[in-house]
C-alpha positions, 0 to 999 in steps of 0.5 A: 412424477407427473400423471397425464390426465388427458387421454392420448391424442388418438383417443381425443380425435376419436372422441371428438369425431364420435361426439360430432357424429352423434350430434349430427346423426342422432335425432331426439324423441321430440324431434322425431315426434314433431317430424312425423306430425309435420310429415303427416300434415304435409301429406294432407296439405299436398292432397288439399292443394293438389300437389300430390301429382305434378306433370304426371309425377307422383309426389310423396313425402318420404320423411321430415327431419327437424333441427334440434330447435324445431324451427326448421323442417327439412322435407325430403320429397320422393318423385315417382315417374317424373320427367324432370325432378328439378322442375317438379321441385321448383313448382313445389318451392313456388307454392311454399307460402301456400303450403306453409299457410295451410300447414300453419292452419293445421298445426296452430294448436300443436306447435308454438312456431311453424317451422321453416320448410326446406324441400329436398329431393329424396334419391333413395329409390334411385339409389336402390334401383341402381344397386339392383342393376349392379347386383344383377350385372354381378350375377350375370358375370358370375354365371358367364364366368 
């Protein structure tokens, strides 16, 4: 009688899925620490370079995620009361070299290599406002019905 030492196919799929999910979603302690440091210093850099307000839009850095090798920083930018978010993001990307230079000057004693910066729009506030509107509409429908 042969004993099957491999788990069932269903178990393999689940295990593989959970391992991949953990690798993608889980951020190590060092990644979080460096991400917070980069976020704090980028806030200072944006203030220094007068990038905290562009075209009447208030710009803030909502969070920074670091890749596991700490060579890339994904910077999520929140734009409040902006006319066109894409235009504001493009203006920030145009100043990429000045931002990285300033960040490098601030972090040169704490990091061996300054990470490559990739800027993304953070749309969580838009999502929150949209969900609030949906809940208000549901409440109004319940009161009518």
